[in-house]
N, C-alpha and C positions, 0 to 999 in steps of 0.2 A: 698223865692229862695236862700238869702243869709243863711237864717237857715240851709236849707235842705243842702248847700253845705260845711256847717260848720260839720254837724252831719255826712255826708259822708268823708270827710277829718280824723273825729278820728277814724271812722270807719275803714278806711285804715292803720290809725298809729297802733289800735287795733290788726290786722290781721297781719301787719309788726311784733309787737312786739310778737304776740303769735309763729309765725313762728317760730322766734330766739328762744323762749323758748322752743320750741318741739325741737327747732334743737339739741339745747345745752342739751336737757334733753337726746335725742338719742346718741347723743356724749357722755354723759356722761354716757350713759348705756355701749356703747360698751367699754369705756376704763375701766368699770369696771370688763368686762369680760376678768379674768387673762387667760394667752396664759402658756400651758405647753409643753415642750417637757420631752422625757423619755428614757432613755437608760438605760435596766435592762430585769428584768422579766417580766412577765402578771401579777405577784402579783401587779405591780406598774398601768399598766393598768386599771386592774379591779378596783381598788378605786374608777374611775373614770366611767367604764362600767358600774358598779352595781348600779349607780345611775341614776336616771333619766334626759336624756338630758346631760351625762356627769357631770351633777351636774352646769351645767352654765360654766365649763370651756372647752377653746377649746384646744383639744389636737393636736398640730402642726407637733412634728415627735415622731416618737416611733418605736425605735432598741431593738430586743429582740433576745437570742440566739446565741449572739456573746460575747467571753471571753474577759473581760477587759484588762489579760495578753496579749492577741493578739493583742490588741489594741494598748495597748502600745508599745509592740513590734515593730510594724509598719513595717510587713515582708510581705504582701501582693501582691500578682502577680501584675505585673504593664499591667493591660490589662485595655482598655475599659471597663467600667461597664457595657454600653449600647448593647455592641457587643456581649458579654457574656449572658448576659440576654435575647437577640433574641436567643443566641446559646440553652437556654435550656427550651424557652418559651414554646414550644409545648410537653412538657415532662411531665409525669404526675408523682405523688409522691408527689407533695408540692403543696401546696396552693402559690397565687401570692406574698403573706406579707412572706411566707418563704423561696419562692426563691429570692426575695430582701434582704432578711436579710444574705443568703445566700452569692450571689454577693458581699456583703459590706464588707462581712467577707474574699472573698477570694481576691477581690481586693484591702484589706485595708484600706477601704472607709467612714467607718462607720462614723467617726469623720467628714470628708468633709459633710456627706449627713447630718449632726446634724448640723451642720454651716450655710446651707443655710437658715434658718431660725434663729432669736433669740427670743426665748419668756422670758416673765416675768420669768420665774422660767426652772431650769433645776431637775427632778426626778429621782435619781438614786438608784439603790440596788445593792447588790455584788452576787446576787444567780447565775449570770452566771459563777461565778468563780467554780460552783459546776462541770463544765465540764471536761471531758479528753481534751487532745490537738491532733493535727496531725502535726507532725513535717515531711515535705517534704525533700528530699534530697540535694533540694539547701539551705536548711536552713530558710525554710519559714514555718512559724507556721500559723495554722488554727486551727478554733474551733470544736470540736467533738459535732455535735449537738447529743443532747441524742435521740430525738425523729425521727429522720429522718437521721439516719447512712445509712443505705443501700441507698437509693435517694442520700444524700451525696455525697458517694463515687462514685457510679455511673455519676452523676454529673462532678466532679472533673475531673474523665476519660473519659471521652467524652471531655472535654474542653482542657486537655492536647493533647489527641488525636486529635483536631482538630488544634491544634496549632505545632504541631508535638513534644511533648517535653516529654521526657521518663524519668520520677521523681519516685522513691518507695516514699511511705508512712508509718511513723511508729507511732503509739500510744502512747502518754503518759499518763501513768495512776497511776503511782506509786503518793502518797501522799506526801512523802518525796520531789520530781524532783520538783512537781507542787508548793510547799509551796516555794522553792528557787526561781520558775519562779515568782512567785509572790512579794519575796522580790525584784527581781530584774527588771519587769515591770510593776508594777502597781503605784508606784513611777511617771513613766512616764507617764503613766494612767492620773494620776491625777492632774501632771500638764499642759497638756491636757486641761483637762476639766477646770479647774482655767482661763486658758488664754482666753477661751469662754465665759465662767461666771465666776462672781465675787461671794466671799463665801455669800453672803446676797441676792445670786437668786440661789442657788445650797441647794437641798432640800435631804438628806440623810435618805434611807429610810430602816430600820435596820429587816433583813428577817431572819428566821429559819427554821429548819426542823423539821416538827413534827412526833412525834413518834405514836400517835394515831388520829384516826380521831371518830365522832359520829355525828349520828341523834336521837334524842328525841325517834325516834321510834324503833330504833334498839338496841341503846347503844354507849358503845364503842368497838371498834377491832382495832388490831394492825395494822399500815399501811406495805404495804407488801414490800418485797427488803431491810430487814434490812439491812446486808452489804453492800447493795449500799448508802443507808439512811445514815450509819454511815459514810461513804469517805464524802457525799455532807453535811453532820454537819463540818466534821473538817475544809473543806477547805472553806464554808461560813464564818463558825465564824474567821477563821484568817484573811482573804478579810474583815469583818465589823471590825477588830481590827485595820487594816491597814486602812482603809478609815477613820474611827473616830481619828485616830493619824493624819495624811495628812491633814484632811478637817477640821482641828480644826477652829470653829467659822461658819460653816454651818449652815439651819436649820437640827435638828437631830428628825426623829418621833421613839422614842427606840420601839422595841418588846415587847408586854405584856407578861406576865406570863400567862399558860392556855389557850394560843390558839391550838384550835385543829384544825385539816383538814375534812374537807366535801365530802363524797363520792359522793354527788349528785350536787358535783360543776358542773357549766354549760361547764367547759373544761374538766370535767371526774375526776376521782380521783387520787390524787396527796400528797406527803407526803406536797407542796409547794402550794396547793390548799384549802385555809383557808376559815373557816365557814363565813356567811355575816355580823358577828357582827364585826370580824376585818377589814374589809372594809371598814363600818361604822369610824370605831374609828380612822382610818388613813384618810377617808376624814374630819371629825372633825378637825383633825391635820393640814391638809394643808388649811382648811379652817382658822383657827387662825394664819397660819403662811402668808397667803394673806393678812391679818388685818395690816401687818407691825406694830405689837405693839413694845415698846422697849424691848430689849432682855430679862432681868429679867422677867417682864408680859410676856411674850411668853413662857417662861422655864414654872412660873409657872401655866400658864394654859393648856399647854401639857403634865404637870404633872400630873394636876387634871383630863384630860382626861384619861391618862394612869389608873389611879386609877379606875375612871368609866369603864373602860373597863377591866382590871383585877377583879374586883367584879363581873361584868356582865359574867365572862368567870367562876370564881367559882360555880355561880349560876347553870349555864349550864352543868359545870361537877358532880355538886353534882345531879342533875336531871339523867345526863346519867348514872353514877352510880347504880343512883336506878334502872333504867331501865336496866344497864347491869345486875345486882344481881338477877331481876327477870326472866332474859331470861338465865342465867346459871344455875337456878333452875329447869326451865322450863326444858333446855334439861339434868339435871341429873338426874329430873325425868323420862322423857323420856327415858334415857339411862337406867336407873336401871327396869326400866317397860319391856323393851327389854331383858334385862338380865334375868327377871322372866320367859317372855314368853319365850324366847331362852331355858331354864332350862327345863319349863315345857314339851316343845315338844319334847324335848330332852329326857324324861323321859319316854315318850309315845313310842317313837320310837324306844328307846330301851328294852321296855318294852309291847309288844303289846299285853300280856293276860291281859293287866290291863282295855283294851277297852272290852273284854271280858266280866271280873271281872263286871266292870260296868254295862251292861248290864241285867246280873244275877240279880246283887242288886235293880234295878229299876223294874224288873220284878219282884223278889221275896217280895218285899213291896208293888208290886201293883198302882206304881207311872205310871200314864199312860198318864196326862196332868200337863204340866210343864212351867214355868214361867222362864226367865231369867233376872238375874240384870246386867248389864254391857254390853255395846256391845264392849266388847275390842276384839283382836284378837281371843284369847282363847274363848269367849261366842260365835263368829261366827262359830269357828269351831264345839263347842260343838251343835251349830242349827242346822246343817249340817250331822252331825253324827246323832245326837238323832234323826230329821225327818225320813232321811232312815232307821232307825231303829222300825219304828213304833210309836213311843212317839208324841205325839201332842204339839207342843210347839203354847200356847195360848196368849203370850204377853212378849213383850220386856221393860225394862226400861232404858230409856236413854234419855238427853237430843239432842233438836236439828236435825233437818231434818224434813222428813215428818211423818205422823200420823200411818205410814205403814211401815214395813221394807221388802223391796222386794214387796210390792204392795199385802203382804197376813197376815202378823203377826202383829197385834194389836203392838202400840209403846208407849209407858208411860212416861211422865214426873218423872225426880226423886222425885220432891217434894209430890207424890200422898199419899195420907195417907188411901186410900181404894181399894183393890184389889182385881182383878176380881180371883173367885175361882179357884182354881188349887190343886194337890196332891202335889207338890213339887217347891219352890223356889232355884233354883240354883245362887248362886251369884260369878260372874265371875269379878268382878271390885280387881284387884289387892292392891290397894294402901287400900282399905277401907274394905277389906273383914269380917275383925273383927268386927269392928263398925256398920257396915250393920247387921251382924248376930245378934246383941243385938238389933239393932233398929227393924226390920222387924217384931219380934213376935207384937209388940203393935198393926198392923193394918191388920196381916192375921192370917189364923190359920195353914195355909200350911205349912209342915215338910220343915225346910230350914237346906241346906249345902252349903259349898264352893267347888270352882272347885278341891283345892288337895285333900279333901276328897272324892270326887267324883272316884277320881283315886285311891284311898287306900281303 
């Protein structure tokens, strides 16, 4: 009995210790899940969103599409954000996320919303400095939302009408004016940020506008709206320089050279929607920062990640250039072929007697059975024309497709070396007709001419 009681007692102690251990592990795991708040562009959010389960981080706040200049000026309308949200809640045109950002901008409450939680890190970028601004007649500033301008104006007018306010709205889009506004208001913005987060808990993400997009299937292509992107580039680069100057001592994730945008990005094509390699690079940098290395060690590790990212970008770029050259060559060959087709048909149209002479030529040489080499547009034309004039087309030579052309004419592959017997083979391949005229006599006794000889 005593032994049994002793065993039960030790089992009880073991269970208690196990529970304490497991709870401790659970608490440790919860502690290891760093929390992030974001104020900036979707670039910051996609660093985590393109990873499985946000890469193990918890995103507590995400504020997007509000210009840091406007936040720094702090000239929002003094209305209750909850009431305004109810005013536009039934309206279409924006998602709930977009409406929330619009209301935060309109009421000047972006930082108030950000400050409702205090995450382990604040991640920010200066991409929203690319936007124009609205200046309302009562000297208030609003962000001009690039993707939702019309809907935004509808919401503004609806709210002003609801509150019986008659205000004029002017757009501020001149780069020089916006840069002066950055000089004036961004220092206030950064001071407010630093009052909420210490520098060792701020991560500044350098962002830039890309000029080219790339897929390895299609190659390189220029991003559209070049003039708009030029303005964006000026504004974002200036804001980046100010941020680096004022936020000295924060964590800094440098933008790698060679970054290209992705036309198949989950949010659509944009000069700020990068290929996934960029987000993987930035995510690796966040992981390094979250491990709280000494400053010099962190800088060295971030430099190594930057070097790896730029090497990978160069590799992808070279592959993309190869694909692009191939595509351009194919396009050029197609264009040259189309020009030849056009010239050829123009010759027939301007000289209809050549068709009559063709018939005379074929009949005088007693050519009754004919093969056509190359199913080009010119070849298709001659097949129809010759059949209508009583000649028999016995075969066509071309790769791909079915074994019969229009379910009636035998189609042979181009690597054939034994040809059916015919009186004449007409070469309709515009690119290789000279080569084929030398090659074909090795495999057939038929007379061989090309489509140019046919009409001359």
